[in-house]
DRENDO-1510 file (C-alpha; in Angstrom, 1 decimal, always signed):
<recs>
REC; n; res; u; v; w
REC; 1; MET; -57.2; -19.6; -6.2 .
REC; 2; SER; -58.8; -21.7; -3.5 .
REC; 3; ALA; -56.9; -22.6; -0.6 .
REC; 4; LYS; -56.5; -26.3; +0.4 .
REC; 5; ILE; -57.7; -27.1; +3.8 .
REC; 6; LEU; -55.2; -27.7; +7.0 .
REC; 7; ASP; -57.3; -30.3; +8.6 .
REC; 8; GLY; -56.7; -30.4; +12.3 .
REC; 9; VAL; -59.2; -32.6; +13.3 .
REC; 10; ALA; -57.8; -35.5; +10.7 .
REC; 11; LEU; -54.2; -34.5; +11.7 .
REC; 12; GLY; -54.9; -34.4; +15.6 .
REC; 13; LYS; -56.5; -38.1; +15.5 .
REC; 14; THR; -53.5; -39.3; +13.8 .
REC; 15; ILE; -51.0; -38.2; +16.4 .
REC; 16; ARG; -53.2; -39.2; +19.2 .
REC; 17; ALA; -53.4; -42.6; +17.7 .
REC; 18; GLU; -49.4; -42.4; +17.4 .
REC; 19; VAL; -49.1; -41.4; +20.9 .
REC; 20; ALA; -51.9; -44.4; +22.2 .
REC; 21; ALA; -49.8; -47.0; +20.3 .
REC; 22; GLU; -46.5; -45.9; +21.8 .
REC; 23; VAL; -48.2; -45.7; +25.3 .
REC; 24; ALA; -49.5; -49.3; +24.6 .
REC; 25; ARG; -45.8; -50.6; +23.7 .
REC; 26; LEU; -44.2; -48.8; +26.4 .
REC; 27; ALA; -46.8; -49.2; +29.5 .
REC; 28; GLY; -46.8; -52.3; +31.7 .
REC; 29; ASN; -46.5; -53.2; +35.4 .
REC; 30; GLY; -49.1; -50.3; +36.3 .
REC; 31; ARG; -46.7; -48.0; +34.5 .
REC; 32; LYS; -48.2; -45.4; +32.1 .
REC; 33; PRO; -48.1; -41.6; +31.7 .
REC; 34; GLY; -50.2; -39.6; +34.0 .
REC; 35; LEU; -51.8; -36.2; +33.4 .
REC; 36; ALA; -53.3; -34.0; +35.9 .
REC; 37; ALA; -55.4; -30.8; +35.1 .
REC; 38; VAL; -56.2; -28.1; +37.8 .
REC; 39; LEU; -59.4; -26.2; +36.9 .
REC; 40; VAL; -60.1; -23.2; +39.1 .
REC; 41; GLY; -63.6; -21.3; +38.8 .
REC; 42; GLU; -66.6; -21.9; +36.6 .
REC; 43; ASP; -65.4; -20.3; +33.1 .
REC; 44; PRO; -67.2; -22.4; +30.5 .
REC; 45; ALA; -64.9; -22.6; +28.0 .
REC; 46; SER; -61.9; -24.0; +30.2 .
REC; 47; ALA; -64.3; -26.4; +31.6 .
REC; 48; VAL; -65.0; -27.7; +28.0 .
REC; 49; TYR; -61.2; -27.7; +27.1 .
REC; 50; VAL; -60.3; -29.6; +30.3 .
REC; 51; ARG; -63.3; -32.1; +30.0 .
REC; 52; SER; -62.0; -32.6; +26.4 .
REC; 53; LYS; -58.1; -33.2; +27.7 .
REC; 54; GLY; -59.4; -35.9; +30.2 .
REC; 55; LYS; -61.3; -37.6; +27.8 .
REC; 56; ALA; -58.3; -37.4; +25.2 .
REC; 57; THR; -55.8; -38.5; +27.9 .
REC; 58; GLU; -58.0; -41.5; +29.0 .
REC; 59; GLU; -58.5; -42.3; +25.2 .
REC; 60; ALA; -54.5; -42.6; +24.9 .
REC; 61; GLY; -54.1; -45.2; +27.7 .
REC; 62; MET; -52.9; -42.7; +30.0 .
REC; 63; HIS; -54.0; -41.9; +33.7 .
REC; 64; SER; -56.0; -38.8; +34.1 .
REC; 65; GLU; -56.8; -36.5; +36.9 .
REC; 66; THR; -58.8; -33.6; +37.1 .
REC; 67; LEU; -58.9; -31.3; +40.1 .
REC; 68; ARG; -61.8; -28.6; +40.1 .
REC; 69; HIS; -61.6; -25.9; +42.6 .
REC; 70; LEU; -64.0; -23.0; +43.4 .
REC; 71; ALA; -62.8; -19.7; +42.4 .
REC; 72; THR; -62.4; -18.7; +45.9 .
REC; 73; ILE; -59.7; -21.1; +46.3 .
REC; 74; SER; -56.5; -19.3; +48.1 .
REC; 75; GLU; -53.4; -18.9; +46.3 .
REC; 76; GLU; -51.4; -20.9; +49.3 .
REC; 77; ASP; -53.9; -23.7; +49.0 .
REC; 78; LEU; -53.2; -23.8; +45.0 .
REC; 79; LEU; -49.7; -23.9; +45.4 .
REC; 80; ALA; -50.1; -26.7; +47.9 .
REC; 81; ILE; -52.1; -28.8; +45.4 .
REC; 82; VAL; -49.3; -27.9; +42.6 .
REC; 83; ASP; -46.7; -29.3; +45.3 .
REC; 84; ARG; -48.6; -32.5; +46.0 .
REC; 85; LEU; -48.9; -33.2; +42.2 .
REC; 86; ASN; -44.9; -32.5; +41.9 .
REC; 87; ALA; -44.5; -35.1; +44.3 .
REC; 88; ASP; -47.0; -37.8; +42.9 .
REC; 89; PRO; -45.3; -40.6; +41.1 .
REC; 90; GLN; -48.5; -41.2; +39.1 .
REC; 91; ILE; -48.3; -37.8; +37.6 .
REC; 92; HIS; -45.9; -36.9; +34.8 .
REC; 93; GLY; -47.7; -33.8; +33.3 .
REC; 94; ILE; -49.3; -31.0; +35.4 .
REC; 95; LEU; -51.4; -28.2; +33.6 .
REC; 96; VAL; -53.2; -25.2; +35.5 .
REC; 97; GLN; -55.9; -23.9; +33.1 .
REC; 98; LEU; -55.6; -20.4; +32.4 .
REC; 99; PRO; -57.0; -17.9; +33.4 .
REC; 100; LEU; -57.0; -17.9; +37.0 .
REC; 101; PRO; -59.0; -15.7; +39.4 .
REC; 102; LYS; -57.4; -12.2; +39.8 .
REC; 103; HIS; -56.6; -12.7; +43.3 .
REC; 104; ILE; -54.0; -15.5; +42.3 .
REC; 105; ASP; -50.6; -14.8; +40.7 .
REC; 106; SER; -50.6; -17.0; +37.6 .
REC; 107; ASP; -46.7; -16.6; +37.2 .
REC; 108; LYS; -46.1; -17.8; +40.6 .
REC; 109; VAL; -48.4; -20.9; +40.2 .
REC; 110; LEU; -46.9; -21.8; +37.0 .
REC; 111; ARG; -43.3; -21.5; +38.2 .
REC; 112; ARG; -44.2; -23.8; +41.0 .
REC; 113; ILE; -45.0; -26.6; +38.7 .
REC; 114; ASP; -41.9; -28.9; +38.3 .
REC; 115; PRO; -40.1; -28.1; +34.9 .
REC; 116; ALA; -39.8; -32.0; +34.5 .
REC; 117; LYS; -43.8; -32.1; +34.6 .
REC; 118; ASP; -44.4; -28.8; +32.9 .
REC; 119; VAL; -46.0; -30.1; +29.9 .
REC; 120; ASP; -47.4; -26.9; +28.9 .
REC; 121; GLY; -43.9; -25.5; +28.2 .
REC; 122; PHE; -44.8; -22.2; +30.0 .
REC; 123; HIS; -42.2; -22.7; +33.1 .
REC; 124; PRO; -38.8; -20.3; +32.3 .
REC; 125; VAL; -36.7; -23.3; +32.6 .
REC; 126; ASN; -38.6; -25.0; +29.6 .
REC; 127; VAL; -38.8; -21.4; +27.8 .
REC; 128; GLY; -34.9; -21.3; +28.2 .
REC; 129; LYS; -34.7; -24.6; +26.8 .
REC; 130; LEU; -36.8; -23.9; +23.8 .
REC; 131; VAL; -35.0; -20.9; +22.8 .
REC; 132; THR; -31.6; -22.6; +23.0 .
REC; 133; GLY; -32.9; -25.5; +21.0 .
REC; 134; ASP; -32.5; -28.0; +24.1 .
REC; 135; GLN; -34.5; -31.2; +22.7 .
REC; 136; SER; -35.6; -32.3; +26.3 .
REC; 137; ALA; -37.8; -28.8; +26.3 .
REC; 138; PHE; -41.4; -29.0; +26.4 .
REC; 139; ARG; -43.2; -26.9; +23.4 .
REC; 140; PRO; -46.2; -25.2; +24.2 .
REC; 141; ALA; -48.9; -27.4; +22.8 .
REC; 142; THR; -50.5; -24.9; +20.4 .
REC; 143; PRO; -47.5; -23.4; +18.6 .
REC; 144; TYR; -45.9; -27.1; +18.6 .
REC; 145; GLY; -49.4; -28.2; +16.6 .
REC; 146; VAL; -49.0; -25.7; +14.2 .
REC; 147; GLN; -45.4; -26.9; +13.6 .
REC; 148; GLN; -46.7; -30.3; +13.1 .
REC; 149; MET; -49.5; -29.2; +10.8 .
REC; 150; LEU; -46.7; -27.6; +8.3 .
REC; 151; ILE; -44.3; -30.7; +8.8 .
REC; 152; ARG; -47.1; -33.1; +8.2 .
REC; 153; SER; -48.8; -31.0; +5.1 .
REC; 154; GLY; -45.4; -31.1; +3.5 .
REC; 155; ILE; -45.4; -27.4; +3.7 .
REC; 156; GLU; -41.6; -26.2; +3.5 .
REC; 157; THR; -40.4; -23.7; +6.2 .
REC; 158; LYS; -36.6; -23.7; +5.3 .
REC; 159; GLY; -35.9; -20.3; +4.1 .
REC; 160; ALA; -39.5; -19.0; +4.0 .
REC; 161; ASN; -40.9; -15.6; +5.3 .
REC; 162; ALA; -42.6; -16.3; +8.5 .
REC; 163; VAL; -45.0; -13.7; +9.8 .
REC; 164; ILE; -46.6; -13.9; +13.3 .
REC; 165; LEU; -49.1; -11.6; +14.5 .
REC; 166; GLY; -49.1; -11.6; +18.3 .
REC; 167; ARG; -46.5; -11.9; +20.8 .
REC; 168; SER; -48.1; -13.6; +23.7 .
REC; 169; ASN; -46.1; -16.3; +26.0 .
REC; 170; ILE; -48.5; -18.8; +24.9 .
REC; 171; VAL; -48.6; -18.6; +21.1 .
REC; 172; GLY; -46.6; -15.7; +19.7 .
REC; 173; LYS; -43.3; -16.1; +21.3 .
REC; 174; PRO; -42.7; -19.9; +21.3 .
REC; 175; MET; -44.1; -20.0; +17.8 .
REC; 176; ALA; -41.4; -17.6; +16.7 .
REC; 177; ASN; -38.7; -19.8; +18.5 .
REC; 178; LEU; -39.9; -23.0; +16.8 .
REC; 179; LEU; -39.5; -21.5; +13.4 .
REC; 180; ILE; -36.3; -20.3; +13.9 .
REC; 181; GLN; -34.8; -23.5; +15.0 .
REC; 182; GLN; -32.7; -25.8; +12.8 .
REC; 183; GLY; -34.4; -28.9; +11.4 .
REC; 184; PRO; -37.7; -30.0; +10.2 .
REC; 185; GLY; -40.4; -27.3; +10.6 .
REC; 186; GLY; -37.9; -24.5; +11.3 .
REC; 187; ASP; -35.2; -22.6; +9.6 .
REC; 188; ALA; -37.6; -19.9; +8.7 .
REC; 189; THR; -37.2; -16.1; +8.7 .
REC; 190; VAL; -39.4; -14.8; +11.4 .
REC; 191; THR; -41.1; -11.4; +11.8 .
REC; 192; VAL; -43.4; -10.9; +15.0 .
REC; 193; CYS; -46.0; -8.3; +14.5 .
REC; 194; HIS; -47.9; -6.4; +17.6 .
REC; 195; SER; -49.9; -3.6; +18.4 .
REC; 196; ARG; -46.9; -1.1; +17.7 .
REC; 197; THR; -46.0; -2.6; +14.3 .
REC; 198; ARG; -46.0; +0.1; +11.5 .
REC; 199; ASP; -47.8; -0.6; +8.4 .
REC; 200; LEU; -49.2; -4.1; +9.6 .
REC; 201; PRO; -50.4; -5.0; +6.1 .
REC; 202; ALA; -47.3; -4.3; +4.2 .
REC; 203; VAL; -45.4; -6.7; +6.7 .
REC; 204; THR; -48.1; -9.3; +6.6 .
REC; 205; ARG; -48.1; -9.2; +2.6 .
REC; 206; GLY; -44.6; -10.4; +2.7 .
REC; 207; ALA; -45.3; -13.7; +4.5 .
REC; 208; ASP; -44.9; -16.9; +2.8 .
REC; 209; ILE; -46.4; -18.3; +6.0 .
REC; 210; LEU; -48.7; -16.0; +8.0 .
REC; 211; VAL; -49.9; -17.1; +11.5 .
REC; 212; ALA; -52.6; -15.0; +13.4 .
REC; 213; ALA; -52.8; -15.1; +17.2 .
REC; 214; ILE; -54.0; -12.0; +18.2 .
REC; 215; GLY; -57.7; -12.7; +19.6 .
REC; 216; LYS; -59.6; -10.2; +17.3 .
REC; 217; ALA; -62.4; -11.8; +15.0 .
REC; 218; GLU; -61.8; -11.7; +11.4 .
REC; 219; PHE; -58.7; -9.1; +11.8 .
REC; 220; VAL; -56.8; -10.4; +9.1 .
REC; 221; THR; -58.4; -9.6; +5.4 .
REC; 222; ALA; -57.4; -10.7; +2.2 .
REC; 223; ASP; -55.6; -7.2; +1.6 .
REC; 224; MET; -53.1; -8.4; +4.0 .
REC; 225; VAL; -52.2; -11.7; +2.6 .
REC; 226; ARG; -50.0; -12.4; -0.6 .
REC; 227; PRO; -51.4; -14.7; -2.9 .
REC; 228; GLY; -50.4; -18.3; -2.4 .
REC; 229; ALA; -49.3; -17.7; +1.1 .
REC; 230; VAL; -50.0; -20.3; +4.0 .
REC; 231; VAL; -52.4; -18.9; +6.7 .
REC; 232; ILE; -52.5; -20.3; +10.1 .
REC; 233; ASP; -55.6; -19.1; +12.1 .
REC; 234; VAL; -54.9; -19.7; +15.9 .
REC; 235; GLY; -57.9; -17.3; +17.0 .
REC; 236; ILE; -61.1; -18.4; +18.1 .
REC; 237; ASN; -63.6; -15.7; +18.8 .
REC; 238; ARG; -67.4; -15.5; +19.5 .
REC; 239; VAL; -69.4; -13.0; +17.2 .
REC; 240; ASP; -72.9; -12.4; +17.5 .
REC; 241; ASP; -75.4; -14.1; +15.1 .
REC; 242; ALA; -79.3; -14.0; +15.5 .
REC; 243; SER; -79.5; -16.4; +12.7 .
REC; 244; HIS; -77.4; -19.3; +14.6 .
REC; 245; PRO; -79.2; -21.3; +17.5 .
REC; 246; LYS; -76.9; -20.3; +20.0 .
REC; 247; GLY; -77.1; -16.6; +19.0 .
REC; 248; TYR; -73.4; -16.6; +18.2 .
REC; 249; ARG; -70.9; -18.1; +15.9 .
REC; 250; LEU; -67.3; -18.9; +16.2 .
REC; 251; VAL; -64.8; -17.2; +14.1 .
REC; 252; GLY; -61.0; -17.1; +13.9 .
REC; 253; ASP; -58.7; -14.0; +13.6 .
REC; 254; VAL; -58.8; -14.5; +9.7 .
REC; 255; ALA; -61.5; -13.5; +7.4 .
REC; 256; PHE; -61.7; -17.2; +6.0 .
REC; 257; ALA; -63.9; -16.8; +3.0 .
REC; 258; GLU; -62.2; -13.9; +1.4 .
REC; 259; VAL; -58.7; -15.1; +2.4 .
REC; 260; ALA; -59.2; -18.7; +1.5 .
REC; 261; GLU; -59.5; -17.3; -2.4 .
REC; 262; LYS; -55.9; -15.9; -2.0 .
REC; 263; ALA; -54.0; -18.6; +0.2 .
REC; 264; SER; -52.6; -21.9; -1.0 .
REC; 265; TRP; -53.4; -23.4; +2.3 .
REC; 266; ILE; -55.5; -22.0; +5.5 .
REC; 267; THR; -57.0; -23.6; +8.7 .
REC; 268; PRO; -60.5; -23.5; +9.5 .
REC; 269; VAL; -62.1; -22.1; +12.8 .
REC; 270; PRO; -63.2; -24.4; +14.3 .
REC; 271; GLY; -61.5; -27.6; +13.2 .
REC; 272; GLY; -57.9; -26.2; +12.6 .
REC; 273; VAL; -55.4; -25.6; +15.1 .
REC; 274; GLY; -57.8; -26.4; +18.4 .
REC; 275; PRO; -57.5; -30.2; +17.8 .
REC; 276; MET; -53.7; -30.1; +17.3 .
REC; 277; THR; -53.4; -28.2; +20.6 .
REC; 278; ILE; -54.8; -31.4; +22.7 .
REC; 279; ALA; -52.8; -34.1; +20.7 .
REC; 280; MET; -49.6; -32.1; +21.2 .
REC; 281; LEU; -50.5; -31.9; +25.0 .
REC; 282; LEU; -50.6; -35.9; +25.2 .
REC; 283; GLN; -47.4; -35.9; +23.0 .
REC; 284; ASN; -45.8; -33.6; +25.8 .
REC; 285; THR; -47.2; -35.8; +28.5 .
REC; 286; LEU; -45.6; -38.8; +26.8 .
REC; 287; GLN; -42.3; -37.0; +26.4 .
REC; 288; ALA; -42.4; -36.2; +30.1 .
REC; 289; TRP; -43.3; -39.9; +31.2 .
REC; 290; ARG; -40.2; -41.0; +29.0 .
REC; 291; GLN; -37.8; -38.3; +30.4 .
REC; 292; ILE; -38.7; -38.8; +34.1 .
REC; 293; GLU; -38.7; -42.7; +33.7 .
REC; 294; SER; -35.4; -42.8; +32.1 .
REC; 295; HIS; -33.6; -40.8; +35.4 .
</recs>
C-alpha cells in the first residue's frame, strides 16, 4: 500500500484564494481586514514565518503590519505595544510570535491581546469558547488547518478513532477539542497521548486518524501505525545531513517513507500542514474583521 499525499500547498492556496475573494467582495471605502504581527528578537525560523505571514496577508488584499523589536525590549514596553494594537481600528487580528525572550512572561502577553483580535486562538476566552463549541471562537491555525485538510479531502472523522501525539496548548489540546465537536471534521473519539502514556505503540495502532505533534524527528515508525490509517505530521525538525547543501534537512515527527507504505493518507514535511497554518490564520483574520464590523 502506498499512501495518498495530503497536499497542504495546494489546499492552502485554495483557501487563501477563497479568503482573498471574500475580502474583495466585502471591502470598500478603505475598509479591509488588518493583521499585525509582533516579532521580538532574531530567531531565524520566527523571522521567516512572520515574513511569510505578512506576504500572504497582503496577497489576500488585507492590511498588514509587522512590528520588529530587539530581544532586549522590556515586558512593559511589549504590553504597551499590544495595548496600542488593541485600540487601533485598522487592526483586526494580532499575533505575537512565540517564543518570546525568557525575561518576558508569554502568558501575560497573550492574555493582554483583546480576545476579539486574538486570531491565534490562544487567549483563555477563545480556548473556553472552543471547548464549549461557540462558533465565534478563533481556532488555533495549525489544528484548524489539519481539520480543513481532513474535511476537504473527504476523510471521514465521524465515529473515527483519532489519536493525537502531544498535548501542547498550540496543537495537541485544541486538535482534540476540534475533533470531538459535533459537525463536519468532528464527532471523532479522541485519545491524547503524551510522555506518560503507557505502551504508546499499542495506543497509536488503534488510530484511524493519527496526528503527530511532539517535536521528535521521525518518532512515529511503521510498527506504530495501523494499515490504512490517516497520518497527519505536524512536526518540523532539523536533522544533520552532510549530503545536503545546507548541512541539514527538514523532517517531521513521522518516518515518512516507511509509514507511507502502510497509511492510506499522509502529509509530507515540508509541504503538508505548514502552508495550511498561514491559510487558516488569514481565515481567522477575516472572521475577526466580520465579527468586529458587525458590532
